[in-house]
C-alpha positions in Angstrom: 360.0 -59.9 131.0 363.1 -58.1 129.3 364.3 -59.5 126.0 368.4 -59.1 125.9 368.6 -56.7 123.0 371.6 -55.9 124.1 373.6 -59.9 124.0 376.0 -59.7 121.1 377.0 -63.5 121.0 377.9 -63.3 117.1 381.6 -63.1 115.9 380.7 -59.7 114.1 381.1 -57.6 117.7 384.1 -58.9 118.1 385.7 -57.5 114.9 384.0 -54.2 116.2 386.9 -54.0 118.9 389.8 -54.5 117.0 390.7 -51.4 116.3 393.5 -50.2 119.0 392.4 -47.4 121.6 395.5 -45.8 121.0 393.8 -45.0 117.0 390.6 -43.2 115.9 388.2 -46.3 116.7 387.1 -46.2 113.5 388.8 -49.0 112.0 386.3 -51.0 109.0 385.6 -54.4 109.6 387.0 -56.6 107.0 385.4 -56.8 103.8 385.0 -60.7 103.7 383.3 -60.3 107.6 381.3 -57.5 106.3 379.8 -59.4 103.4 379.3 -62.6 104.8 377.7 -61.2 107.7 375.0 -58.8 106.3 373.2 -61.9 104.6 370.1 -62.7 106.8 367.5 -60.6 108.6 369.1 -61.7 112.2 372.2 -60.5 110.9 371.1 -56.9 110.7 369.4 -57.5 114.5 372.3 -58.2 115.7 374.0 -55.6 114.3 371.7 -53.3 115.7 371.9 -54.9 119.1 375.6 -54.0 119.3 374.8 -50.5 118.7 372.8 -50.6 121.5 375.4 -52.6 123.6 378.1 -50.2 122.8 375.8 -46.9 123.4 374.5 -47.6 126.3 376.2 -50.7 128.3 379.7 -49.0 126.7 383.2 -51.5 125.4 383.8 -52.5 128.9 382.3 -53.2 132.2 381.2 -49.7 132.3 378.6 -48.0 130.3 376.5 -45.4 129.7 375.0 -45.4 133.5 378.9 -45.6 135.2 379.9 -43.0 132.7 376.7 -40.3 134.6 378.0 -41.0 137.9 381.5 -40.4 137.5 381.3 -37.9 135.1 378.7 -35.5 136.3 377.3 -36.9 140.1 381.0 -36.9 140.9 382.0 -33.9 139.4 379.0 -31.9 140.9 378.8 -30.3 144.1 376.1 -33.4 145.4 379.4 -35.1 146.5 383.2 -34.6 147.9 384.9 -37.6 146.8 387.9 -37.0 148.2 389.8 -40.0 149.8 393.5 -40.8 151.3 394.2 -43.3 148.3 394.6 -42.6 145.0 391.1 -43.5 142.9 390.7 -42.2 139.7 387.9 -40.5 140.1 389.0 -38.3 142.8 390.9 -36.2 140.0 387.3 -35.9 138.9 386.0 -34.5 141.9 388.6 -32.4 142.4 388.9 -30.2 138.7 392.5 -31.9 138.2 393.9 -30.5 135.3 396.3 -33.6 134.2 393.7 -36.2 133.9 393.7 -36.6 130.2 394.3 -39.9 130.5 391.7 -40.5 132.9 389.9 -44.0 132.2 386.5 -42.3 132.8 387.0 -39.9 130.0 388.5 -42.2 128.0 385.5 -44.8 128.1 383.3 -41.9 127.5 385.4 -41.4 124.3 385.9 -44.4 123.0 382.2 -46.3 123.9 380.3 -43.8 122.1 382.9 -43.8 119.0 382.3 -47.8 118.4 378.7 -46.7 118.9 378.8 -44.3 116.2 380.7 -46.3 114.1 378.6 -49.9 114.4 375.4 -47.4 114.0 377.3 -45.9 110.2 377.8 -49.2 109.3 374.5 -50.7 110.1 373.0 -47.5 108.4 375.2 -48.1 104.9 374.3 -51.7 105.1 370.7 -51.6 105.1 370.7 -48.9 102.3 373.0 -51.5 100.6 371.0 -54.4 101.1 367.9 -53.6 103.5 365.8 -55.2 101.4 367.0 -58.4 103.2 364.6 -57.1 105.8 361.2 -57.7 104.0 358.6 -56.4 106.3 359.5 -52.8 105.4 358.3 -51.4 109.5 361.1 -53.7 111.1 363.4 -51.9 108.5 362.4 -48.3 108.8 362.7 -48.6 112.9 366.2 -50.2 112.5 367.6 -47.0 110.6 365.5 -45.3 113.0 367.0 -46.8 116.1 370.3 -46.5 114.5 370.0 -42.8 113.5 368.9 -42.3 117.3 372.0 -44.2 118.8 373.9 -41.9 116.6 372.5 -38.7 118.2 372.4 -39.7 121.9 376.2 -40.4 120.9 377.4 -37.0 119.5 374.7 -35.9 121.9 376.8 -37.0 125.2 380.0 -36.5 123.5 379.8 -32.6 123.2 378.5 -32.2 126.3 381.5 -33.8 127.5 384.4 -32.2 125.2 382.8 -29.6 123.3 383.6 -29.9 119.6 384.4 -33.7 118.5 384.9 -35.2 115.2 381.5 -35.6 113.2 381.9 -38.8 111.1 378.7 -40.1 109.6 380.2 -42.6 107.6 382.4 -46.1 107.9 386.2 -45.1 107.3 389.4 -46.6 108.0 391.4 -45.4 111.2 393.7 -43.1 108.2 391.1 -41.8 107.0 389.5 -40.5 110.2 392.7 -39.6 111.4 392.5 -37.0 108.8 389.2 -35.5 110.4 389.5 -32.7 113.0 387.0 -31.6 115.6 383.9 -30.5 114.3 382.1 -26.9 115.4 379.7 -28.2 117.9 377.2 -26.2 115.9 377.3 -28.7 113.0 377.3 -31.9 115.4 373.9 -30.4 116.2 373.0 -30.7 112.5 373.8 -33.9 112.4 372.0 -34.8 116.0 368.8 -33.2 115.2 368.6 -34.3 111.7 369.1 -38.2 112.9 366.4 -37.2 116.2 363.5 -35.7 113.7 364.2 -38.2 111.4 363.8 -41.2 113.9 360.8 -39.4 115.4 359.0 -40.1 112.2 359.7 -43.4 112.1 359.9 -45.5 115.8 356.8 -47.2 117.2 355.3 -45.4 120.3 355.5 -48.5 122.5 356.9 -52.2 121.9 356.0 -55.8 123.3 357.2 -56.2 126.4 359.7 -58.7 125.0 361.4 -55.6 123.4 361.2 -53.6 126.5 364.3 -51.2 126.4 364.2 -50.3 122.8 363.9 -46.6 121.7 360.4 -45.5 121.1 359.3 -42.1 119.5 358.9 -40.8 122.8 362.0 -41.5 124.0 363.5 -39.9 121.0 361.3 -36.9 121.2 362.5 -36.3 125.3 366.2 -36.4 124.2 365.3 -33.6 121.1 363.7 -31.3 124.0 366.8 -31.9 126.2 369.0 -30.6 123.1 367.2 -27.7 122.1 367.2 -26.8 126.1 371.3 -27.1 125.8 371.7 -25.6 122.9 369.1 -22.5 124.5 371.7 -22.4 127.7 374.1 -20.0 128.2 377.9 -20.3 127.0 380.2 -19.2 129.3 382.4 -18.4 126.9 383.7 -21.7 125.6 383.5 -24.1 123.0 380.5 -26.0 124.7 377.6 -28.0 124.0 375.3 -24.7 125.0 374.8 -22.0 122.4 372.8 -19.3 123.4 370.2 -19.9 121.7 366.5 -18.8 122.7 364.9 -22.5 121.4 363.0 -23.1 124.8 359.9 -23.0 122.9 361.1 -25.8 120.5 362.2 -28.0 123.8 358.8 -27.1 125.0 357.4 -28.8 122.4 358.9 -32.2 122.0 358.2 -32.4 125.8 354.6 -31.5 125.5 354.1 -34.3 123.0 355.2 -37.0 125.8 353.0 -35.6 128.2 349.8 -35.8 125.9 350.7 -39.0 124.4 349.2 -40.3 128.0 351.6 -43.3 127.8 353.6 -42.1 131.0 352.5 -41.1 134.6 353.8 -39.3 137.8 354.8 -42.3 139.9 352.8 -42.0 142.8 355.0 -43.4 145.5 359.0 -42.1 145.2 360.3 -45.2 146.1 358.8 -47.5 143.9 360.1 -45.6 140.8 363.5 -47.4 141.1 362.0 -50.9 142.3 359.0 -51.5 140.0 360.7 -52.5 136.1 359.4 -52.7 132.8 356.7 -51.0 130.8 354.4 -51.0 133.9 356.4 -48.7 135.5 355.2 -45.3 133.8 357.8 -43.1 134.8 360.2 -44.7 132.1 360.8 -42.6 129.2 364.2 -44.1 129.0 365.7 -46.7 130.4 368.9 -49.0 129.8 368.1 -52.7 131.2 370.4 -54.7 132.6 369.2 -58.5 134.2 371.1 -60.4 137.1 371.6 -64.1 137.1 371.9 -65.1 133.5 375.2 -65.3 133.1 375.2 -64.5 129.9 377.2 -61.2 130.9 374.0 -58.4 130.8 374.1 -57.4 134.3 375.2 -54.3 135.1 377.9 -52.6 138.1 376.2 -48.7 138.2 374.8 -49.3 141.6 377.9 -49.9 143.5 379.8 -46.8 141.2 378.9 -44.5 144.3 378.3 -46.6 146.6 380.5 -48.1 150.1 381.5 -51.3 150.5 380.5 -51.6 154.8 376.9 -50.5 153.1 376.7 -53.4 150.9 378.0 -55.5 154.2 375.4 -54.2 156.1 373.0 -55.7 153.7 374.3 -59.1 153.8 376.2 -59.4 150.3 379.4 -60.1 149.2 382.2 -57.7 148.3 381.4 -55.5 146.1 385.4 -54.4 145.3 386.7 -53.1 148.7 384.7 -50.0 147.5 385.6 -46.6 149.2 383.0 -44.0 150.0 382.6 -41.1 148.0 380.7 -39.0 150.8 377.7 -36.7 149.9 378.8 -33.1 150.7 377.2 -31.5 153.6 375.6 -28.8 151.7 373.7 -31.0 149.7 372.3 -33.3 152.2 371.4 -30.5 154.8 369.1 -29.4 152.3 366.6 -32.3 152.9 364.0 -32.4 155.4 364.7 -35.2 158.0 361.0 -37.0 156.5 362.0 -36.5 153.2 361.1 -39.8 151.2 363.9 -38.9 148.7 366.4 -38.6 151.2 365.3 -41.9 152.8 364.6 -43.9 149.7 368.2 -42.7 148.3 370.8 -41.8 151.6 371.7 -44.1 153.7 372.8 -42.6 157.0 373.2 -45.2 159.3 374.2 -48.7 159.1 376.2 -51.6 160.9 378.6 -53.4 159.3 380.7 -56.4 161.2 379.7 -54.6 164.0 380.8 -51.3 163.6 378.2 -48.4 163.4 378.6 -46.5 160.2 377.3 -42.8 160.4 378.6 -41.3 156.7 376.1 -40.6 154.3 376.3 -42.4 150.9 373.7 -43.0 148.3 371.9 -46.1 147.8 368.7 -45.2 145.6 369.5 -47.6 143.3 370.6 -50.4 145.6 368.3 -53.3 145.8 369.9 -56.4 147.2 367.1 -58.6 145.7 368.1 -57.4 142.4 371.9 -59.0 143.1 373.4 -61.7 140.8 376.3 -63.5 140.4 378.7 -61.1 141.0 380.0 -57.5 141.2 379.0 -56.4 137.5 375.8 -59.0 137.8 373.0 -56.1 139.3 370.0 -56.6 137.5 368.6 -53.2 138.2 367.6 -50.8 135.3 369.0 -47.3 135.1 366.6 -44.8 133.9 368.1 -42.0 131.3 364.9 -40.2 131.4 361.8 -40.4 133.4 358.7 -38.5 133.3 358.9 -36.8 136.3 361.8 -35.4 134.8 359.6 -34.6 131.3 357.4 -32.2 133.9 360.3 -30.4 135.8 362.0 -30.5 132.3 358.8 -28.6 130.8 358.9 -26.1 134.0 362.2 -24.9 133.2 361.4 -24.2 129.4 358.3 -22.2 131.1 360.4 -20.1 132.9 362.5 -19.2 130.0 359.3 -18.4 128.0 358.8 -21.2 126.4 355.4 -22.1 126.5 352.5 -23.1 129.8 352.4 -21.0 133.0 353.5 -19.5 136.4 350.7 -22.1 137.8 351.8 -25.0 135.7 355.3 -24.4 137.6 353.9 -24.4 140.5 352.0 -27.3 139.8 354.7 -29.1 139.2 356.6 -28.3 141.9 354.0 -29.0 144.7 353.1 -32.5 142.5 356.6 -33.4 143.1 356.8 -32.2 146.7 353.8 -33.9 147.5 354.8 -37.1 146.6 358.1 -36.7 148.8 355.9 -36.0 151.6 357.0 -32.4 152.4 355.0 -29.4 152.5 353.5 -28.8 148.9 353.7 -24.2 148.9 355.5 -23.6 145.6 354.6 -20.1 144.7 356.0 -18.0 141.9 358.7 -20.3 141.3 362.1 -19.7 140.5 364.5 -20.7 138.4 366.9 -21.1 140.7 364.0 -23.0 143.2 363.2 -25.0 140.2 366.8 -26.6 140.2 367.3 -26.7 143.7 364.3 -29.5 143.7 365.3 -31.0 140.7 369.0 -31.6 142.8 366.9 -33.2 145.3 365.0 -35.0 143.0 367.8 -36.6 140.6 370.7 -36.9 142.9 372.3 -40.1 142.0 370.9 -40.4 138.6 373.7 -38.3 136.7 371.8 -35.4 135.7 373.4 -32.9 138.3 376.3 -31.5 136.4 374.5 -30.9 133.5 371.8 -29.5 135.3 374.4 -26.5 136.5 375.8 -25.9 133.1 372.2 -25.2 132.0 371.4 -23.2 134.7 373.8 -20.4 133.8 375.2 -20.1 137.0 377.5 -23.2 137.7 380.8 -21.0 138.2 379.0 -19.5 141.0 377.4 -22.4 142.5 380.4 -24.4 142.3 383.2 -21.8 143.7 380.6 -20.8 146.4 380.1 -24.7 147.1 383.9 -24.8 147.6 384.4 -22.6 149.8 382.4 -24.0 152.7 382.5 -27.4 151.6 386.4 -27.8 150.7 387.9 -27.6 153.9 390.8 -30.0 152.8 391.8 -27.5 150.3 391.8 -30.4 148.0 389.6 -29.0 144.9 391.5 -26.8 142.8 390.6 -23.6 141.0 387.1 -24.0 139.4 386.8 -22.1 136.0 384.7 -21.8 132.6 387.6 -24.2 131.3 386.6 -26.5 134.1 383.5 -27.0 132.2 384.6 -29.0 129.6 386.7 -32.2 129.9 389.8 -32.9 127.9 389.7 -34.7 125.1 392.1 -38.5 125.6 395.6 -37.9 125.8 395.1 -41.2 123.4 393.5 -39.0 120.6 395.6 -36.9 121.1 398.7 -38.7 120.5 396.9 -40.5 117.7 397.1 -38.1 115.2 400.0 -35.5 116.6 398.9 -31.7 115.7 395.4 -33.1 114.5 393.6 -31.7 117.6 394.0 -29.0 119.9 393.5 -30.0 123.5 391.1 -28.1 125.4 392.0 -25.1 127.2 393.2 -25.7 130.9 394.4 -29.3 130.0 
């Protein structure tokens, strides 16, 4: 059973939202509200839940899961998301340079900073009056959770935007308006410090009622990915990749997850997306949603890259007149007809209102048994990081000399292929082959854009894809500046002269 750790019914959260979106999202709560609020252990629990809520579920109906489907999946070569209508995701797909006011980009910035603000405040209040929480283990765990979530949000920010303001304490909008963009390497210093401290105090597991809270191994998974990202080629931009050789550090963190014995490679691909909670041993870091409660804790990420006729074919009510974000021809042609990943994740033929459709669209997470009261009330959990990802990232580290052997890499590849029902004949696997397999394994999970960048071949791959896929000539030039998103226009205007916009926008 899921505990509603993201449900925050207290007025405290309302005060966190009073900051105008045109400002830097660091307005403090009134002193009176702060003093009145942090008075009981339950107040601290509510505050912690608020950090989870903004870090994972976002500041509105869009959260982290929606974000990676819009900014990673749609940006990548998995989708050719063009339309005859005007949709904000089309500007993401088409590499428009005039997207600084795009709502998806704005959400990524504001939700993360609102979570960071709440994490900063919670850490400060625990430091001031944390003895109200008499159980010292519970107090240490809460500090660790806040540190993890702050690190998670900063890592998300630098992967989208490059250098961003580093704010590690609560401050007014006027104070924040003096904080410029901090070099990525300095943001990483806080990220790594927060994650290391979180790992020291996070538990390895929770009771079933607390499913969804971050564990020691979730933090290790994120830290491993941090080291991998830092080690990847820079492309000559001020992004999250620094060209460092820390593959051994990444491998160590990921191998600790494997050695824990708490997780397992799922034997059935479809079950990974239908079995929930701690019984699903693929779950390393998961964002839970629950439908049908009327409490606003369902999600809508399952419809983000969906298509209205497919939902109609399942007998579901209208999900919002969803236009298709078609799967690219180049990508769908990579699959064997018997590949279980294609069968589970891609709809290729369906009938709605007596009309037959053959437009391929993603359906991996769509489970009509977990549809609730409305289009924003799906009870489908989103896996931020699953055990298969841990194994394949270990293989990536191995191929960079970070640990393990070539035989280990080939074994992981064959394990993945066997589960997919295709020929398991991997031998002397290369990085290119590994990334190609990751593409087929993790499509519609929001990892592809990050994989492209980490591969070092993002521009070569995307431009070759554009040359064959973009027959309508709708996608603009893809260059190194395209690998970062623009700082939202609202932030540029809030403090004129403070920020320099990312090149190319």
